[in-house]
C-alpha positions in Angstrom: 3.4 -21.5 -21.8 -0.2 -22.8 -21.9 -0.1 -23.3 -18.1 1.2 -19.8 -17.6 -1.6 -18.3 -19.8 -4.2 -20.2 -17.9 -2.8 -18.8 -14.6 -2.6 -15.3 -16.0 -6.2 -15.5 -17.1 -7.3 -16.6 -13.6 -5.3 -13.8 -12.1 -7.1 -11.2 -14.4 -10.5 -12.7 -13.4 -9.6 -12.5 -9.7 -8.6 -8.8 -10.1 -11.9 -8.0 -11.8 -14.3 -10.1 -9.6 -12.6 -9.7 -6.2 -10.0 -6.9 -6.5 -12.5 -4.2 -7.7 -15.6 -6.3 -8.0 -16.7 -4.7 -11.3 -20.4 -4.0 -11.4 -22.7 -3.8 -14.5 -22.4 -0.5 -16.4 -19.4 0.6 -14.3 -16.3 2.1 -15.9 -13.0 0.6 -15.2 -9.7 2.6 -15.1 -6.4 0.7 -15.4 -2.9 2.2 -14.8 -0.4 -0.1 -16.5 3.1 -0.2 -17.9 3.4 -1.3 -21.5 5.3 -4.3 -20.3 2.2 -5.4 -18.4 0.0 -5.3 -21.6 -0.8 -9.0 -21.6 -2.3 -8.9 -18.1 -4.1 -5.6 -18.9 -5.7 -7.0 -22.0 -7.0 -10.0 -20.0 -8.4 -7.7 -17.2 -10.1 -5.7 -20.0 -11.7 -8.9 -21.3 -13.0 -10.0 -18.0 -14.3 -6.6 -17.1 -16.4 -6.5 -20.2 -17.6 -10.0 -19.6 -19.1 -9.0 -16.2 -20.8 -6.0 -17.8 -18.4 -3.1 -17.5 -19.5 0.0 -19.5 -16.0 0.9 -20.6 -12.4 0.2 -19.8 -9.9 3.1 -19.9 -6.2 2.3 -19.8 -3.5 4.8 -18.9 -0.2 3.5 -20.2 3.3 4.2 -18.9 6.7 3.2 -20.2 9.7 3.0 -17.8 12.2 4.1 -20.6 10.2 7.3 -21.3 9.8 7.9 -17.5 13.5 7.7 -17.0 14.4 10.0 -20.0 11.9 12.5 -18.7 13.4 12.7 -15.3 16.9 12.9 -16.8 16.3 15.5 -19.4 13.2 17.6 -18.6 13.6 20.8 -16.7 12.5 21.0 -13.0 9.5 23.2 -13.9 7.9 20.2 -15.6 7.8 18.3 -12.3 6.5 21.3 -10.3 3.0 21.2 -11.8 0.6 18.4 -12.4 -1.1 18.0 -15.8 -4.6 19.4 -15.3 -6.2 17.1 -17.9 -5.0 14.0 -16.1 -6.2 15.2 -12.7 -9.6 16.2 -14.0 -10.1 12.9 -15.9 -9.3 10.8 -12.8 -11.5 12.9 -10.5 -14.4 13.0 -12.9 -14.3 9.2 -13.4 -14.2 8.7 -9.7 -17.3 10.8 -9.3 -18.9 8.6 -11.9 -18.3 5.6 -9.6 -15.5 4.2 -11.8 -13.3 1.6 -10.2 -9.5 1.9 -10.4 -6.9 -0.8 -10.9 -3.2 0.0 -10.5 -0.7 -2.6 -11.8 2.7 -2.2 -10.2 5.8 -3.6 -11.9 8.4 -0.9 -11.5 12.2 -1.5 -11.5 13.0 -0.5 -7.9 16.2 1.2 -9.1 14.7 3.0 -12.2 15.4 6.5 -10.9 18.6 5.8 -9.1 20.9 8.8 -9.5 18.1 11.0 -10.7 17.8 14.4 -9.1 16.0 14.1 -5.8 14.7 17.6 -6.3 12.7 16.5 -9.4 11.3 13.4 -7.6 10.2 15.4 -4.6 8.7 18.2 -6.8 6.7 15.6 -8.8 5.4 13.8 -5.7 4.3 17.1 -4.1 2.7 18.5 -7.3 0.7 15.3 -8.0 -0.2 15.0 -4.3 -1.6 18.5 -4.2 -3.5 18.1 -7.5 -5.1 14.8 -6.6 -6.3 15.8 -3.1 -9.9 15.3 -4.0 -9.3 12.0 -5.7 -7.2 10.7 -2.8 -10.0 11.6 -0.3 -12.4 9.5 -2.4 -10.1 6.5 -2.2 -9.0 6.8 1.4 -12.6 7.1 2.5 -13.5 4.0 0.4 -16.1 6.0 -1.6 -14.9 4.2 -4.7 -13.5 0.7 -5.3 -9.8 0.4 -6.1 -7.0 -2.2 -6.0 -3.3 -2.4 -6.4 -1.9 -5.6 -8.0 1.4 -6.6 -9.5 2.9 -7.8 -12.8 6.4 -9.2 -13.3 8.8 -7.1 -15.3 12.4 -7.5 -16.4 13.9 -4.8 -14.2 11.9 -5.9 -11.1 12.7 -9.6 -11.6 16.4 -8.8 -12.0 16.4 -7.0 -8.6 14.5 -9.8 -6.8 16.3 -12.8 -8.3 19.8 -11.6 -9.4 21.3 -15.1 -8.9 19.0 -16.8 -11.4 19.7 -17.2 -15.1 18.2 -14.2 -17.0 15.7 -16.5 -18.8 14.3 -17.7 -15.4 14.0 -14.4 -13.6 10.7 -13.1 -14.9 8.9 -16.6 -15.0 10.0 -17.1 -11.3 8.6 -13.7 -10.3 5.4 -14.5 -12.1 5.1 -17.8 -10.3 5.7 -16.1 -7.0 3.0 -13.6 -7.7 0.6 -16.4 -8.6 1.4 -18.2 -5.4 1.0 -15.2 -3.1 -2.3 -14.2 -4.7 -3.6 -17.8 -4.3 -4.0 -18.4 -8.0 -2.5 -21.8 -7.5 -5.5 -23.0 -5.5 -8.4 -24.9 -7.0 -10.7 -21.9 -6.6 -8.9 -18.6 -6.2 -12.1 -16.6 -5.7 -13.4 -18.8 -3.0 -10.0 -19.0 -1.4 -9.9 -15.2 -1.2 -13.3 -15.1 0.4 -12.1 -17.4 3.1 -8.9 -15.4 3.6 -11.0 -12.3 3.9 -13.0 -13.9 6.7 -9.9 -14.9 8.6 -8.4 -11.4 8.6 -11.7 -9.9 9.5 -12.0 -12.2 12.5 -8.6 -11.0 13.8 -9.7 -7.3 13.2 -12.8 -7.9 15.2 -10.8 -9.2 18.1 -8.7 -6.1 18.2 -11.8 -3.9 17.8 -13.2 -5.5 20.9 -10.2 -4.5 23.0 -10.0 -0.8 21.9 -6.4 -0.3 23.1 -5.4 3.2 23.9 -1.7 2.6 23.0 0.5 0.0 21.3 4.0 -0.4 22.5 6.5 -1.9 20.0 9.9 -3.3 21.1 12.5 -4.9 18.9 16.2 -4.4 18.1 16.4 -0.7 17.1 12.8 0.0 18.0 11.1 1.3 21.2 7.9 3.0 20.0 4.6 4.0 21.6 1.7 4.6 19.2 -1.6 6.1 20.5 -4.8 5.0 18.8 -7.9 7.3 18.4 -11.0 6.7 20.4 -13.5 4.6 18.6 -10.8 3.4 16.2 -11.6 0.6 13.7 -9.2 -2.2 12.7 -9.9 -3.5 9.2 -8.7 -6.6 7.5 -8.5 -7.4 3.8 -11.8 -6.5 2.1 -13.5 -3.1 2.3 -16.9 -1.8 1.1 -17.4 1.2 -1.1 -20.1 3.9 -0.7 -22.6 1.7 -2.6 -22.0 -1.3 -0.4 -19.9 -3.4 -2.9 -16.9 -5.2 -1.4 -13.4 -4.8 -3.0 -9.9 -5.8 -2.1 -7.6 -2.8 -2.0 -4.3 -4.8 -2.1 -3.7 -8.2 -3.7 -1.8 -9.9 -2.0 -2.7 -8.8 1.5 -2.0 -10.4 4.9 -2.6 -7.4 7.2 -5.1 -5.9 9.6 -4.7 -2.2 9.9 -5.8 0.9 11.8 -4.7 4.5 12.2 -2.5 6.3 14.6 -3.6 9.2 16.8 -1.6 11.9 15.1 0.2 13.5 18.1 0.4 10.4 20.3 3.5 8.7 18.9 6.7 8.7 21.0 10.0 6.9 20.6 12.0 5.5 17.7 11.5 2.7 15.1 13.9 1.0 12.7 13.2 -0.4 9.3 13.6 -4.2 8.7 13.2 -4.2 4.9 14.3 -1.8 2.2 11.7 0.8 1.0 11.3 1.1 -2.7 10.1 4.7 -3.3 10.0 6.7 -6.5 12.5 4.6 -8.3 15.0 4.5 -5.5 15.8 2.2 -2.6 15.9 3.5 0.9 17.5 1.1 3.4 18.5 0.7 7.1 16.7 3.7 8.3 15.5 4.9 11.7 12.8 7.5 12.5 12.4 9.2 15.9 9.1 10.7 17.0 8.2 13.4 19.5 4.6 14.2 20.2 3.7 12.4 17.0 6.1 14.3 14.8 9.1 12.9 13.1 12.0 14.7 14.8 15.0 12.9 13.3 15.7 10.8 10.2 18.7 8.4 9.8 19.4 6.1 6.9 22.4 4.2 5.5 21.0 4.4 2.0 18.7 7.0 0.4 18.6 9.4 3.3 18.1 12.4 1.0 15.1 10.8 -0.6 13.6 9.8 2.7 14.1 13.3 4.1 12.4 14.8 1.1 9.5 12.4 1.6 9.1 13.4 5.3 9.3 17.1 4.2 6.5 16.7 1.6 4.1 18.7 3.8 3.3 19.0 7.5 1.2 15.9 7.5 4.1 13.8 6.1 5.9 14.4 9.4 3.3 12.2 11.1 2.0 8.6 10.9 -1.2 7.6 9.3 -1.6 3.8 9.0 -0.6 1.2 11.7 -0.6 -2.4 10.3 -0.1 -5.8 11.9 1.3 -8.7 9.9 2.5 -11.9 11.6 6.0 -13.0 10.7 4.8 -16.5 9.8 2.7 -15.1 7.0 3.2 -16.8 3.6 5.1 -13.9 2.0 7.4 -13.5 5.0 8.1 -17.3 5.1 9.0 -17.2 1.4 12.2 -15.5 2.4 12.0 -13.3 -0.7 12.9 -9.6 -0.5 10.6 -8.1 -3.2 11.8 -4.4 -3.1 8.1 -3.7 -3.7 5.9 -2.3 -0.9 2.8 -4.2 -2.1 4.6 -7.5 -1.2 7.1 -6.5 1.5 4.5 -4.8 3.6 2.6 -8.1 3.7 5.6 -9.8 5.1 6.0 -7.5 8.0 4.4 -5.2 10.5 4.5 -1.8 9.0 3.6 1.9 9.4 2.7 4.6 6.9 4.1 8.1 6.7 1.3 10.5 5.8 -2.4 10.2 5.4 -4.6 7.9 7.5 -7.7 6.2 6.2 -10.9 7.9 7.3 -12.8 4.6 7.8 -10.3 3.6 10.5 -12.4 5.4 13.1 -16.1 4.9 13.6 -18.2 6.8 11.0 -15.0 8.5 9.8 -15.9 8.1 6.1 -18.8 10.5 6.8 -16.8 13.1 8.6 -15.5 16.4 7.3 -11.7 17.0 7.2 -12.0 19.3 10.2 -13.8 16.6 12.2 -11.2 14.0 11.3 -8.4 16.4 12.3 -10.1 16.9 15.6 -10.1 13.2 16.2 -6.3 13.0 15.4 -6.7 11.3 12.0 -3.7 12.6 10.0 -3.9 14.0 6.5 -1.1 14.6 4.0 -0.3 14.7 0.3 1.3 11.3 0.6 0.9 7.8 2.1 4.0 5.7 2.1 4.3 2.3 4.0 7.6 1.2 5.5 8.4 -2.2 7.1 9.3 -2.6 10.7 8.4 -6.1 11.7 10.5 -9.2 12.4 10.5 -12.4 14.4 12.1 -10.4 17.2 9.3 -7.9 17.6 7.0 -7.8 20.6 3.9 -5.6 20.8 1.8 -4.8 23.9 -1.6 -3.3 23.9 -2.3 -0.8 26.7 -5.9 -0.3 27.7 -7.6 2.9 28.9 -7.3 1.5 32.5 -3.6 0.9 32.1 -3.7 -2.8 31.7 -1.0 -4.3 29.4 -2.0 -7.2 27.1 0.4 -9.0 24.8 -0.6 -8.6 21.1 2.6 -9.9 19.4 5.3 -12.1 20.7 8.4 -12.9 18.6 6.7 -11.6 15.5 3.4 -13.6 15.8 0.0 -13.1 17.4 -0.2 -13.5 21.1 -3.9 -14.1 21.2 
């Protein structure tokens, strides 16, 4: 137990110093389940130790969430609580940093009305438009991290004895976030440099199109002119570095909204709004999703695509080599934060403004004109495998291998 507490404390310190890089006199906002309270308390301690002005925690409870979805009327989910929206937006404008601790049971809302889930996603998406723009332009610092929970651990390790499931998930989290190294903070800085070097190589090539081929996939994705690949760390408007996802193994860019053609198949389940969507295929015509197929969760996936017009298009394009540590662990996490870092992935919905040159300083109209998609949602789904090849096509028509058999080709 003492060893676990030591690791949990290091993890909290890493989240504060690298995840959001808390600055003196800065407010910190944490979204946490009550099951994750021990980690949340340690994050609070470390935040104050580096000079945080205040730490504000927004608690959630899965049991209450489930009862609300089961018993509350649809009208409750069709509007967003004004006070919650105003608080979050006001804190963002005050340069607060935001930490989201994910620990959800992937099957929490299984069997719940898809209409309620879709209504809630749309209402919150609309209400948080301003806040989302502040995060997706990297105006503020934010990070998404994980904490083990009973429901999640049971889904990931169903064959283990009950008493070993949560400890095993915690140890996996520590391993993938590099807590088990001698100096996690220094290790993360080196990892950041490695991913940035790969992003710089891609930026130097400025491909016009990426062509993906794999079993069930034949997809062309156009990239905007002056696009910018980004790896690991980002910088907020004040020039302070932060790490939006921990763990992370990706370098990512944005798609040109109307320049996606073909079809793509998932290679891992997608845990979305308390449901699991699996074995699905999306077909694109002129950038727009024209057909949705799924063996499991088709209704939920279709509702996601129908959130708004922008959710019919791609935003993020991310490259992750199959030999990455999370992929090689062989663990299916049923959690996008982890599974997306084991696989090449795409995102339905909004793109990040900073993925084109000077995009963070552009108006919405200017971004639209450059083909940078906007939506009420941003949902990653996994498409990579050791059978995937990707070619980059230059403006002159030259084809250059980018991935071969799921790994970098250069």
